[in-house]
MDTraj code that builds the backbone (N, CA, C; nanometers):
import mdtraj as md
import numpy as np

residues = "MET VAL ALA SER ALA ILE ALA ALA LEU SER PRO ASN GLY ASN TYR ILE LEU GLY ASP SER GLY ARG ASN MET PRO ILE THR LEU ASN HIS ILE ASN LYS ALA SER ASP ALA ARG LEU LYS VAL SER ALA LEU VAL HIS VAL VAL ASN HIS VAL GLY ARG TYR SER SER SER TYR TYR SER VAL LEU GLY LYS ASN SER LEU SER LEU ALA ASN GLN GLN THR MET GLN GLN ASN ILE SER GLU ILE SER ILE LYS SER GLY LEU PRO VAL LYS LYS GLN VAL MET THR VAL SER GLN LEU ALA LYS LEU ALA ALA SER HIS VAL TYR PHE GLY PHE ILE GLU ASN GLU ASN GLN LYS ASP GLY ILE VAL TRP TYR CYS PRO LEU PRO LEU GLU GLU THR PHE GLY LYS LEU ALA PRO SER GLU GLU LYS ALA PHE THR GLU GLN ILE ILE PHE PRO LYS".split()
xyz = np.array([
    [13.6141, 32.8966, 18.5837],
    [13.5580, 32.8407, 18.4630],
    [13.6461, 32.7274, 18.4096],
    [13.7778, 32.7480, 18.4045],
    [13.8690, 32.6472, 18.3502],
    [13.8617, 32.5193, 18.4316],
    [13.8692, 32.5317, 18.5634],
    [13.8689, 32.4128, 18.6497],
    [13.7403, 32.3320, 18.6323],
    [13.6249, 32.3998, 18.6265],
    [13.4989, 32.3254, 18.6123],
    [13.4860, 32.2625, 18.4736],
    [13.5360, 32.3286, 18.3706],
    [13.5309, 32.2712, 18.2353],
    [13.6183, 32.1466, 18.2267],
    [13.7367, 32.1524, 18.2838],
    [13.8283, 32.0377, 18.2819],
    [13.7708, 31.9235, 18.3659],
    [13.7104, 31.9555, 18.4789],
    [13.6517, 31.8518, 18.5655],
    [13.5431, 31.7730, 18.4921],
    [13.4733, 31.8369, 18.4008],
    [13.3649, 31.7706, 18.3277],
    [13.4142, 31.6836, 18.2124],
    [13.5420, 31.6945, 18.1773],
    [13.5959, 31.6171, 18.0654],
    [13.6230, 31.4722, 18.1028],
    [13.6129, 31.3857, 18.0042],
    [13.6587, 31.2487, 18.0225],
    [13.8122, 31.2533, 18.0292],
    [13.8781, 31.1466, 18.0756],
    [14.0243, 31.1498, 18.0871],
    [14.0982, 31.1851, 17.9579],
    [14.0423, 31.1470, 17.8431],
    [14.1087, 31.1777, 17.7165],
    [14.0385, 31.2881, 17.6378],
    [13.9492, 31.3610, 17.7023],
    [13.8764, 31.4677, 17.6354],
    [13.9593, 31.5940, 17.6200],
    [13.9176, 31.6789, 17.5294],
    [13.9822, 31.8077, 17.5066],
    [13.8786, 31.9184, 17.5162],
    [13.9229, 32.0350, 17.5591],
    [13.8388, 32.1526, 17.5722],
    [13.9020, 32.2628, 17.4883],
    [13.8270, 32.3186, 17.3936],
    [13.8786, 32.4259, 17.3085],
    [13.8273, 32.5578, 17.3640],
    [13.9201, 32.6495, 17.3846],
    [13.8901, 32.7773, 17.4469],
    [13.9347, 32.8913, 17.3566],
    [13.8445, 32.9839, 17.3291],
    [13.8793, 33.1055, 17.2566],
    [13.8827, 33.2202, 17.3549],
    [13.9822, 33.3069, 17.3438],
    [13.9951, 33.4161, 17.4392],
    [14.0626, 33.5356, 17.3737],
    [14.0416, 33.6514, 17.4318],
    [14.1069, 33.7725, 17.3815],
    [14.2517, 33.7769, 17.4282],
    [14.3348, 33.8428, 17.3500],
    [14.4744, 33.8577, 17.3890],
    [14.4895, 33.9318, 17.5208],
    [14.4042, 34.0310, 17.5438],
    [14.4104, 34.1086, 17.6683],
    [14.3832, 34.0196, 17.7902],
    [14.2937, 33.9239, 17.7761],
    [14.2566, 33.8367, 17.8868],
    [14.3452, 33.7115, 17.8969],
    [14.4236, 33.6841, 17.7940],
    [14.4999, 33.5589, 17.7883],
    [14.5928, 33.5373, 17.9085],
    [14.6654, 33.6377, 17.9583],
    [14.7495, 33.6126, 18.0762],
    [14.6686, 33.5630, 18.1968],
    [14.5484, 33.6171, 18.2147],
    [14.4622, 33.5746, 18.3256],
    [14.4178, 33.4303, 18.3042],
    [14.3749, 33.3993, 18.1834],
    [14.3313, 33.2627, 18.1510],
    [14.4455, 33.1633, 18.1702],
    [14.5642, 33.1993, 18.1247],
    [14.6797, 33.1098, 18.1408],
    [14.7103, 33.0862, 18.2889],
    [14.6936, 33.1878, 18.3714],
    [14.7133, 33.1685, 18.5163],
    [14.6075, 33.0749, 18.5737],
    [14.4832, 33.0848, 18.5250],
    [14.3780, 32.9923, 18.5701],
    [14.4117, 32.8486, 18.5287],
    [14.4613, 32.8319, 18.4079],
    [14.5008, 32.6989, 18.3604],
    [14.6121, 32.6444, 18.4481],
    [14.7084, 32.7290, 18.4783],
    [14.8226, 32.6879, 18.5605],
    [14.7785, 32.6439, 18.7002],
    [14.6766, 32.7099, 18.7560],
    [14.6304, 32.6790, 18.8922],
    [14.5362, 32.5586, 18.8985],
    [14.4731, 32.5250, 18.7869],
    [14.3818, 32.4100, 18.7850],
    [14.4650, 32.2823, 18.7921],
    [14.4442, 32.2034, 18.8940],
    [14.5323, 32.0891, 18.9215],
    [14.5399, 31.9861, 18.8097],
    [14.4290, 31.9592, 18.7417],
    [14.4342, 31.8550, 18.6389],
    [14.4234, 31.9091, 18.4964],
    [14.4353, 32.0401, 18.4797],
    [14.4298, 32.0994, 18.3457],
    [14.5701, 32.1095, 18.2878],
    [14.5800, 32.0723, 18.1619],
    [14.7079, 32.0873, 18.0905],
    [14.6818, 32.1629, 17.9615],
    [14.7646, 32.2614, 17.9369],
    [14.7576, 32.3340, 17.8108],
    [14.8295, 32.2502, 17.7072],
    [14.7549, 32.2027, 17.6086],
    [14.8123, 32.1182, 17.5031],
    [14.8750, 32.2029, 17.3941],
    [14.7971, 32.3016, 17.3491],
    [14.8410, 32.3853, 17.2389],
    [14.7622, 32.5164, 17.2451],
    [14.8263, 32.6238, 17.2012],
    [14.7609, 32.7542, 17.1988],
    [14.8237, 32.8362, 17.0871],
    [14.7434, 32.9194, 17.0198],
    [14.7991, 32.9997, 16.9110],
    [14.7173, 33.1256, 16.8869],
    [14.7859, 33.2269, 16.8394],
    [14.7250, 33.3510, 16.7971],
    [14.6428, 33.3249, 16.6713],
    [14.5213, 33.3806, 16.6657],
    [14.4396, 33.3616, 16.5456],
    [14.3992, 33.4913, 16.4770],
    [14.3876, 33.6014, 16.5525],
    [14.3469, 33.7281, 16.4912],
    [14.4164, 33.8461, 16.5578],
    [14.4461, 33.9473, 16.4774],
    [14.4814, 34.0803, 16.5262],
    [14.4056, 34.1769, 16.4364],
    [14.3306, 34.2677, 16.4983],
    [14.2519, 34.3647, 16.4238],
    [14.2954, 34.5043, 16.4662],
    [14.3131, 34.5914, 16.3670],
    [14.3507, 34.7303, 16.3895],
    [14.2235, 34.8142, 16.3899],
    [14.1946, 34.8752, 16.5043],
    [14.0778, 34.9631, 16.5187],
    [14.1300, 35.1067, 16.5294],
    [14.1745, 35.1618, 16.4173],
    [14.2292, 35.2975, 16.4104],
    [14.3395, 35.3164, 16.5163],
    [14.4409, 35.2317, 16.5098],
    [14.5550, 35.2432, 16.6003],
    [14.5383, 35.1766, 16.7352],
    [14.4213, 35.1231, 16.7640],
    [14.3995, 35.0416, 16.8842],
    [14.3758, 34.8997, 16.8348],
    [14.4332, 34.8041, 16.9031],
    [14.4330, 34.6677, 16.8518],
    [14.3573, 34.5728, 16.9431],
    [14.2990, 34.4708, 16.8819],
    [14.2425, 34.3590, 16.9574],
    [14.3009, 34.2313, 16.8978],
    [14.3149, 34.1321, 16.9811],
    [14.3697, 34.0047, 16.9344],
    [14.2935, 33.8909, 17.0006],
    [14.3055, 33.7726, 16.9421],
    [14.2402, 33.6552, 17.0002],
    [14.3262, 33.5311, 16.9805],
    [14.3058, 33.4374, 17.0706],
    [14.3797, 33.3112, 17.0726],
    [14.2818, 33.1956, 17.0835],
    [14.3200, 33.0822, 17.0293],
    [14.2519, 32.9562, 17.0546],
    [14.3489, 32.8672, 17.1308],
    [14.2963, 32.7958, 17.2286],
    [14.3776, 32.7044, 17.3082],
    [14.3040, 32.5724, 17.3236],
    [14.3795, 32.4651, 17.3340],
    [14.3228, 32.3331, 17.3586],
    [14.3772, 32.2854, 17.4926],
    [14.2838, 32.2525, 17.5837],
    [14.3187, 32.2031, 17.7160],
    [14.2732, 32.0591, 17.7287],
    [14.3349, 31.9865, 17.8188],
    [14.2939, 31.8493, 17.8434],
    [14.3492, 31.8004, 17.9744],
    [14.3217, 31.6733, 18.0045],
    [14.3742, 31.6100, 18.1251],
    [14.4948, 31.5234, 18.0898],
    [14.4718, 31.4225, 18.0083],
    [14.5768, 31.3251, 17.9791],
    [14.6082, 31.3073, 17.8323],
    [14.5174, 31.3483, 17.7472],
    [14.5335, 31.3173, 17.6054],
    [14.6541, 31.3879, 17.5451],
    [14.7059, 31.3294, 17.4408],
    [14.8185, 31.3885, 17.3700],
    [14.7695, 31.5030, 17.2819],
    [14.8579, 31.5958, 17.2559],
    [14.8239, 31.7061, 17.1676],
    [14.8068, 31.6546, 17.0256],
    [14.7078, 31.7074, 16.9573],
    [14.6855, 31.6707, 16.8184],
    [14.7656, 31.7596, 16.7237],
    [14.8280, 31.8632, 16.7783],
    [14.9054, 31.9568, 16.6961],
    [15.0414, 31.8981, 16.6626],
    [15.0935, 31.9400, 16.5511],
    [15.2230, 31.8934, 16.5049],
    [15.3230, 32.0083, 16.5172],
    [15.4293, 31.9855, 16.5928],
    [15.5284, 32.0902, 16.6174],
    [15.5916, 32.1396, 16.4875],
    [15.6220, 32.0499, 16.3981],
    [15.6859, 32.0873, 16.2722],
    [15.5933, 32.1768, 16.1882],
    [15.4652, 32.1437, 16.1843],
    [15.3686, 32.2244, 16.1100],
    [15.3544, 32.3627, 16.1734],
    [15.3472, 32.3664, 16.3071],
    [15.3386, 32.4960, 16.3750],
    [15.4611, 32.5808, 16.3435],
    [15.5794, 32.5202, 16.3523],
    [15.7043, 32.5917, 16.3235],
    [15.7024, 32.6486, 16.1820],
    [15.6575, 32.5699, 16.0872],
    [15.6514, 32.6137, 15.9472],
    [15.5523, 32.7300, 15.9307],
    [15.4335, 32.7188, 15.9899],
    [15.3333, 32.8246, 15.9806],
    [15.3830, 32.9543, 16.0440],
    [15.4492, 32.9436, 16.1581],
    [15.5011, 33.0621, 16.2271],
    [15.6173, 33.1225, 16.1494],
    [15.7002, 33.0407, 16.0889],
    [15.8093, 33.0922, 16.0044],
    [15.7547, 33.1719, 15.8873],
    [15.6457, 33.1232, 15.8278],
    [15.5829, 33.1950, 15.7168],
    [15.5296, 33.3311, 15.7622],
    [15.4721, 33.3365, 15.8816],
    [15.4235, 33.4632, 15.9372],
    [15.5403, 33.5594, 15.9570],
    [15.6503, 33.5088, 16.0091],
    [15.7695, 33.5910, 16.0317],
    [15.8223, 33.6487, 15.9006],
    [15.8261, 33.5658, 15.7981],
    [15.8753, 33.6112, 15.6669],
    [15.7818, 33.7170, 15.6082],
    [15.6504, 33.6917, 15.6109],
    [15.5529, 33.7860, 15.5544],
    [15.5527, 33.9200, 15.6275],
    [15.5629, 33.9162, 15.7602],
    [15.5496, 34.0378, 15.8406],
    [15.6827, 34.1076, 15.8671],
    [15.7934, 34.0350, 15.8509],
    [15.9239, 34.0912, 15.8840],
    [15.9524, 34.0923, 16.0329],
    [15.8696, 34.0256, 16.1105],
    [15.8875, 34.0218, 16.2556],
    [15.9861, 33.9131, 16.2979],
    [16.0717, 33.9434, 16.3956],
    [16.1572, 33.8383, 16.4498],
    [16.0736, 33.7438, 16.5370],
    [16.1086, 33.6175, 16.5378],
    [16.0399, 33.5191, 16.6212],
    [16.1450, 33.4410, 16.6999],
    [16.1226, 33.4311, 16.8301],
    [16.2097, 33.3510, 16.9165],
    [16.1356, 33.2244, 16.9569],
    [16.2115, 33.1185, 16.9753],
    [16.1570, 32.9895, 17.0187],
    [16.2215, 32.9568, 17.1530],
    [16.1380, 32.9233, 17.2523],
    [16.1900, 32.9002, 17.3870],
    [16.1010, 32.8002, 17.4606],
    [16.1606, 32.7231, 17.5498],
    [16.0847, 32.6323, 17.6353],
    [16.0378, 32.7108, 17.7576],
    [15.9072, 32.7002, 17.7903],
    [15.8481, 32.7722, 17.9038],
    [15.7408, 32.6881, 17.9705],
    [15.7182, 32.7169, 18.0973],
    [15.6023, 32.6615, 18.1677],
    [15.4816, 32.7494, 18.1345],
    [15.3631, 32.7048, 18.1694],
    [15.2424, 32.7850, 18.1464],
    [15.2485, 32.9132, 18.2295],
    [15.3034, 32.9058, 18.3487],
    [15.3193, 33.0244, 18.4326],
    [15.4102, 33.1278, 18.3652],
    [15.5191, 33.0831, 18.3076],
    [15.6090, 33.1739, 18.2364],
    [15.5406, 33.2310, 18.1120],
    [15.4617, 33.1496, 18.0435],
    [15.3885, 33.1957, 17.9262],
    [15.2887, 33.3049, 17.9650],
    [15.2223, 33.2904, 18.0796],
    [15.1266, 33.3915, 18.1260],
    [15.1969, 33.5263, 18.1444],
    [15.3158, 33.5252, 18.2007],
    [15.3922, 33.6501, 18.2191],
    [15.4330, 33.7083, 18.0842],
    [15.4774, 33.6237, 17.9937],
    [15.5174, 33.6690, 17.8601],
    [15.3985, 33.7305, 17.7858],
    [15.2825, 33.6663, 17.7931],
    [15.1638, 33.7100, 17.7182],
    [15.1141, 33.8479, 17.7620],
    [15.1540, 33.8928, 17.8793],
    [15.1139, 34.0253, 17.9263],
    [15.1880, 34.1372, 17.8532],
    [15.3033, 34.1051, 17.7924],
    [15.3835, 34.2109, 17.7305],
    [15.4289, 34.1820, 17.5872],
    [15.4073, 34.0585, 17.5399],
    [15.4523, 34.0209, 17.4057],
    [15.3470, 33.9344, 17.3358],
    [15.3509, 33.9356, 17.2046],
    [15.2645, 33.8477, 17.1270],
    [15.3325, 33.7115, 17.1179],
    [15.2621, 33.6080, 17.1605],
    [15.3134, 33.4735, 17.1330],
    [15.2297, 33.4165, 17.0207],
    [15.2991, 33.3541, 16.9268],
    [15.2312, 33.2984, 16.8102],
    [15.1799, 33.1583, 16.8367],
    [15.2528, 33.0816, 16.9177],
    [15.2102, 32.9454, 16.9430],
    [15.2779, 32.8845, 17.0631],
    [15.2113, 32.7853, 17.1204],
    [15.2624, 32.7052, 17.2320],
    [15.2205, 32.5625, 17.2037],
    [15.3120, 32.4689, 17.2242],
    [15.2777, 32.3271, 17.2155],
    [15.3447, 32.2538, 17.3310],
    [15.2660, 32.1730, 17.3999],
    [15.3144, 32.1018, 17.5177],
    [15.4241, 32.0025, 17.4804],
    [15.5277, 31.9967, 17.5630],
    [15.6333, 31.8971, 17.5468],
    [15.5869, 31.7618, 17.5990],
    [15.6566, 31.6576, 17.5599],
    [15.6212, 31.5224, 17.6040],
    [15.6317, 31.5057, 17.7556],
    [15.7168, 31.5857, 17.8218],
    [15.7309, 31.5747, 17.9675],
    [15.6080, 31.6273, 18.0415],
    [15.5182, 31.6951, 17.9711],
    [15.3918, 31.7483, 18.0231],
    [15.4120, 31.8504, 18.1353],
    [15.5309, 31.9083, 18.1455],
    [15.5594, 32.0087, 18.2473],
    [15.5806, 32.1472, 18.1862],
    [15.6146, 32.1505, 18.0590],
    [15.6402, 32.2768, 17.9906],
    [15.6104, 32.2587, 17.8422],
    [15.6424, 32.3606, 17.7652],
    [15.6163, 32.3526, 17.6218],
    [15.7054, 32.4461, 17.5442],
    [15.6969, 32.4353, 17.4145],
    [15.7734, 32.5216, 17.3252],
    [15.6847, 32.6404, 17.2891],
    [15.7420, 32.7593, 17.3007],
    [15.6702, 32.8836, 17.2713],
    [15.7438, 32.9573, 17.1607],
    [15.6681, 33.0074, 17.0641],
    [15.7217, 33.0947, 16.9605],
    [15.6618, 33.2324, 16.9867],
    [15.7464, 33.3345, 17.0031],
    [15.6955, 33.4675, 17.0331],
    [15.7806, 33.5750, 16.9671],
    [15.7261, 33.6947, 16.9596],
    [15.7982, 33.8088, 16.9046],
    [15.8591, 33.8869, 17.0210],
    [15.9904, 33.9129, 17.0178],
    [16.0549, 33.9853, 17.1280],
    [16.0272, 34.1362, 17.1273],
    [15.9633, 34.1865, 17.0238],
    [15.9311, 34.3290, 17.0176],
    [15.8134, 34.3601, 17.1104],
    [15.7997, 34.4871, 17.1510],
    [15.6849, 34.5241, 17.2353],
    [15.5523, 34.4921, 17.1672],
    [15.4519, 34.4678, 17.2466],
    [15.3192, 34.4265, 17.2018],
    [15.2630, 34.5167, 17.0913],
    [15.2570, 34.6468, 17.1156],
    [15.1971, 34.7391, 17.0187],
    [15.2741, 34.7413, 16.8870],
    [15.4065, 34.7329, 16.8933],
    [15.4875, 34.7321, 16.7712],
    [15.4591, 34.6062, 16.6895],
    [15.4471, 34.4946, 16.7578],
    [15.4159, 34.3686, 16.6902],
    [15.2778, 34.3759, 16.6252],
    [15.1794, 34.4247, 16.6997],
    [15.0446, 34.4400, 16.6438],
    [15.0472, 34.5292, 16.5203],
    [15.1227, 34.6388, 16.5274],
    [15.1307, 34.7322, 16.4159],
    [15.1863, 34.6703, 16.2892],
    [15.2770, 34.5746, 16.3047],
    [15.3332, 34.5070, 16.1867],
    [15.2404, 34.3971, 16.1352],
    [15.1657, 34.3350, 16.2249],
    [15.0728, 34.2295, 16.1832],
    [14.9475, 34.2869, 16.1180],
    [14.9002, 34.4004, 16.1684],
    [14.7792, 34.4650, 16.1162],
    [14.8088, 34.6143, 16.0989],
    [14.8840, 34.6502, 15.9935],
    [14.9289, 34.7888, 15.9781],
    [14.8190, 34.8900, 15.9485],
    [14.7035, 34.8461, 15.9035],
    [14.5928, 34.9377, 15.8766],
    [14.4611, 34.8666, 15.9033],
    [14.3545, 34.9440, 15.9033],
    [14.2215, 34.8854, 15.9274],
    [14.1846, 34.7821, 15.8219],
    [14.2356, 34.7992, 15.7021],
    [14.2036, 34.7063, 15.5935],
    [14.2838, 34.5769, 15.6019],
    [14.3885, 34.5754, 15.6808],
    [14.4773, 34.4592, 15.6835],
    [14.4798, 34.3943, 15.8220],
    [14.3783, 34.3188, 15.8521],
    [14.3756, 34.2427, 15.9768],
    [14.4609, 34.1181, 15.9601],
    [14.5144, 34.0693, 16.0694],
    [14.5933, 33.9460, 16.0695],
    [14.5003, 33.8313, 16.1048],
    [14.4968, 33.7298, 16.0217],
    [14.4201, 33.6085, 16.0483],
    [14.5034, 33.4912, 15.9994],
    [14.5353, 33.4007, 16.0892],
    [14.6152, 33.2834, 16.0530],
    [14.5607, 33.1589, 16.1195],
    [14.5892, 33.0467, 16.0595],
    [14.5523, 32.9179, 16.1176],
    [14.6829, 32.8453, 16.1509],
    [14.7329, 32.8708, 16.2701],
    [14.8610, 32.8139, 16.3107],
    [14.8445, 32.6690, 16.3569],
    [14.7374, 32.6430, 16.4324],
    [14.7224, 32.5082, 16.4865],
    [14.6069, 32.4296, 16.4267],
    [14.5046, 32.4989, 16.3777],
    [14.3911, 32.4278, 16.3228],
    [14.4055, 32.4192, 16.1710],
    [14.3681, 32.3079, 16.1102],
    [14.3866, 32.2906, 15.9651],
    [14.3090, 32.3934, 15.8844],
    [14.3645, 32.4245, 15.7676],
    [14.2997, 32.5214, 15.6780],
    [14.1871, 32.4552, 15.6010],
])
top = md.Topology()
chain = top.add_chain()
for i, resn in enumerate(residues, 1):
    res = top.add_residue(resn, chain, resSeq=i)
    for name in ("N", "CA", "C"):
        top.add_atom(name, md.element.get_by_symbol(name[0]), res)
traj = md.Trajectory(xyz[None], top)
């Protein structure tokens, strides 16, 4: 799906993809394998507590050549606010999309933004186990996590 969507884009076009957190590692591997697809930006948008079982979702922007429309400073500020509100630690690290796919299988990443070198990007993630992070973001059924990390409010 990713390869055919990217193939249909103009050179400066963007493709916005919504996906579940459970499926995100698979999607990131598809992005990594698509020869002309580049992950521009990706961020967590929802965590819902279903009586101790959690679901999450991400939005990602893919493209061929265009520059990311996201602002690293704004993302950093939004993620810092989430860390302060939730009490969760957040680490910032440079990773390839392949490394991000491995991370996403076991940890919540809050955001990714492509570096200018177009080979890797900056990732903000929680080093705690997935379920523990979900529990702090959505501690009860009444308190779902919803944030706009990359898209304007």
